[in-house]
Each structure stands twice: as structure tokens, then as C-alpha cells.
TORNU-742426 format. One line per 10 residues: number of its first residue (from 0); for each residue y, z, x of C-alpha. Coordinates in Angstrom, 1 decimal. Example, Ala and Ser with C-alpha at 12.3 -4.5 7.8 and 13.67 -1.06 7.14 Angstrom:
% TORNU-742426
0) -4.5,7.8,12.3; -1.1,7.1,13.7
% end
This chain:
% TORNU-742426
0) 4.5,2.5,16.9; 5.7,2.2,13.3; 5.8,-1.5,13.4; 2.4,-1.7,15.0; 0.9,0.4,12.2; 2.7,-1.7,9.6; 1.3,-4.9,11.2; -2.2,-3.2,11.3; -2.0,-2.6,7.5; -0.7,-6.1,6.9
10) -3.5,-7.5,9.0; -6.2,-5.5,7.1; -4.9,-6.8,3.8; -5.3,-10.4,4.9; -8.5,-10.0,6.9; -10.5,-8.5,4.1; -10.1,-11.8,2.2; -11.6,-14.0,4.9; -15.3,-13.2,4.3; -15.9,-16.7,2.9
20) -13.9,-18.6,5.5; -16.3,-20.7,7.6; -14.5,-20.1,10.9; -13.0,-16.7,10.5; -15.9,-15.0,8.6; -17.8,-13.8,11.7; -14.6,-12.0,12.9; -14.1,-10.1,9.6; -17.6,-9.7,8.2; -17.7,-5.9,8.7
30) -14.4,-5.3,6.8; -14.9,-4.2,3.2; -13.6,-6.4,0.4; -13.2,-3.8,-2.3; -10.9,-4.9,-5.2; -7.6,-2.9,-5.0; -8.7,-0.9,-1.9; -5.6,-2.1,0.1; -3.1,-0.7,2.6; 0.1,-2.0,1.0
40) 1.0,1.0,-1.2; 0.4,3.3,1.8; 2.5,0.9,3.9; 5.3,1.1,1.4; 5.3,4.9,1.4; 5.0,5.0,5.2; 7.8,2.5,5.7; 10.0,4.5,3.4; 9.5,7.6,5.5; 9.8,6.1,9.0
50) 12.0,3.0,8.7; 15.8,3.1,8.4; 17.9,1.7,5.6; 17.0,-1.5,3.9; 14.1,-2.1,6.2; 12.2,0.7,4.5; 11.9,-1.6,1.4; 12.2,-5.0,3.0; 9.3,-4.7,5.5; 6.5,-3.8,3.1
60) 7.7,-6.3,0.5; 7.9,-9.0,3.2; 4.4,-8.0,4.3; 3.2,-8.4,0.7; 4.9,-11.8,0.3; 3.5,-13.1,3.6; 0.0,-11.8,2.9; 0.2,-13.3,-0.7; 1.0,-16.7,1.0; -2.3,-16.5,2.9
70) -4.4,-14.9,0.1; -2.9,-16.9,-2.8; -0.1,-16.4,-5.4; -0.9,-15.5,-8.9; 0.8,-15.0,-12.3; 4.6,-14.5,-11.6; 5.0,-11.8,-14.2; 2.2,-9.7,-12.7; 3.4,-10.5,-9.2; 6.8,-9.2,-10.1
80) 5.3,-6.0,-11.4; 3.3,-5.5,-8.2; 6.4,-6.0,-6.0; 8.4,-3.6,-8.3; 5.6,-1.0,-7.9; 5.7,-1.3,-4.1; 9.6,-1.1,-4.1; 9.4,2.1,-6.2; 6.7,3.5,-3.8; 9.1,2.7,-0.9
90) 11.9,4.6,-2.7; 9.5,7.6,-3.0; 8.9,7.3,0.7; 12.7,7.4,1.4; 12.9,10.6,-0.6; 9.8,11.9,1.3; 11.6,11.3,4.6; 13.7,14.4,4.0; 10.9,16.4,2.4; 7.9,15.4,4.6
100) 5.0,17.8,4.2; 1.3,17.2,4.0; 1.4,18.2,0.3; 4.3,15.8,-0.4; 2.6,12.9,1.4; -0.5,13.5,-0.7; 1.6,13.7,-3.9; 3.5,10.6,-2.9; 0.3,8.7,-2.4; -0.9,9.9,-5.8
110) 2.4,9.0,-7.4; 2.2,5.6,-5.9; -1.3,4.9,-7.2; -0.3,6.1,-10.7; 3.0,4.0,-10.7; 1.1,0.9,-9.6; -1.6,1.4,-12.2; 0.9,2.0,-15.1; 3.3,-0.8,-14.2; 0.9,-3.5,-13.2
120) -1.4,-3.0,-16.2; 1.5,-2.9,-18.6; 2.4,-6.3,-17.1; -1.1,-7.6,-17.5; -1.0,-6.5,-21.2; 2.5,-7.9,-21.8; 2.2,-11.2,-20.0; 2.3,-14.3,-22.2; -1.2,-15.4,-23.3; -2.6,-12.0,-22.4
130) -6.3,-11.3,-22.8; -5.3,-8.3,-24.8; -3.8,-8.2,-28.2; -0.1,-7.0,-28.4; -1.0,-3.8,-30.1; -1.3,-0.2,-29.0; -5.1,-0.6,-29.0; -4.8,-3.7,-26.8; -2.6,-1.8,-24.4; -5.0,1.2,-24.3
140) -7.9,-1.3,-23.7; -6.1,-2.8,-20.8; -5.6,0.6,-19.2; -9.2,1.8,-19.9; -10.7,-1.4,-18.5; -8.6,-1.1,-15.4; -9.8,2.4,-14.5; -12.4,1.2,-11.9; -9.6,-0.6,-10.2; -7.4,2.5,-10.4
150) -10.2,4.5,-8.7; -10.2,1.9,-5.8; -6.4,1.9,-5.6; -6.3,5.7,-5.4; -9.0,5.9,-2.8; -7.5,3.1,-0.8; -4.0,4.6,-1.0; -5.1,8.0,0.2; -7.4,6.5,2.9; -4.7,4.3,4.4
160) -2.0,7.0,4.0; -4.2,9.4,6.0; -4.7,6.6,8.7; -1.0,5.6,8.9; 0.6,9.0,8.7; -2.1,10.6,10.7; -2.0,8.1,13.5; 1.8,8.2,13.7; 2.1,11.9,13.6; -0.7,12.4,16.1
170) 0.8,9.8,18.5; 4.3,11.5,18.1; 2.8,14.9,18.8; 0.9,13.6,21.9; 4.0,11.9,23.3; 6.2,15.0,22.8; 3.5,17.2,24.4; 3.2,14.9,27.4; 7.0,14.7,27.7; 7.2,18.5,27.7
180) 4.5,18.8,30.3; 6.2,16.2,32.5; 9.5,18.1,32.3; 7.8,21.4,33.2; 6.2,19.8,36.3; 9.6,18.7,37.7
% end
């Protein structure tokens, strides 16, 4: 179930970018293509909670790398900051594994959005030949102009966290309930 949900998130990240593809567009025309409204941060948090050991970090980063292959690579400095952000979100998920409550999942999603925003926009500002001057004002401009993307990231992270965690916990509950009922009937 965990791997199915991870594949589902991976698929959604790729599928939302095929609106313009001549052959694939009809299959994906109803999926939204909202900048930064993506399942990867929620996937990183989810993987940290439900996958064991190194797979908690490797699986979401591999999903990101494979989807970047299909969508397109970009500036390596910024890419590194994105991957670092998702690794940190995965580490937050590993902590969350032992402290899993609805409030902590919500807080972990918020933390992931904020980390992603702070780290990636700092990278955008500090990258060689940045659009922003290398001053405090330039850094603040970079963060202020990225606020609409932050809103989309935050909304997407919370939305996909609800979907992933909700689907997994609901399925687990139903399986346990069905198993108990089957044992009582014997």
C-alpha cells in the first residue's frame, strides 16, 4: 500500500506536466498544472513515516530524480537545494514515525513547506548570475516575490499529506477491522 501511494504521487507529479503533449494531453487534461502544487514534499514526509531505514530517504529522492528526467532538469544549484529540502523533510518524517499524531503530521507538512521555501529561494538568490542583487534587499525581494509559490506549495503539501496519510491510515484501519471480524467469526 505504501509503495502504491508513493507511485501515485510520483505519477501525479509527472502527469500534471503533459497538458501540452500531443498524444498524452487527452489523458491528463483534467489534472491541474499549478506551479509548486506537487506531491513530492508530502511523499518525502510520508516515506519517512512508513518506510524503513535508508528507503525512507532514497525512495522520494529517486521519485524526484526520475520525474525530473521526464519533466526536465534545471539549474544544478537550485536542483541541489530542492533535493536537500526533500531529504530534510524525509528526516522530519523519520522523527514523525515515533511521534505520529494528526497535529504532528500537520506540523510536519507546514515545516516541510517552510523549509522548502527558505532553502530553495535562498538558492535562487545565491546562484551565480542570479536575477537578484547579492544584498539583503535582493534576498528579501527573492522571498517576497516567491510568496505566491509558497502559498501553492503549502496548499499542495497539506492536500497531498491528507490524501497520502488519510488513504494509508483508512486502509490500515479497514484491514484491521476486517481481520478482527474474520477472527471473531471463526
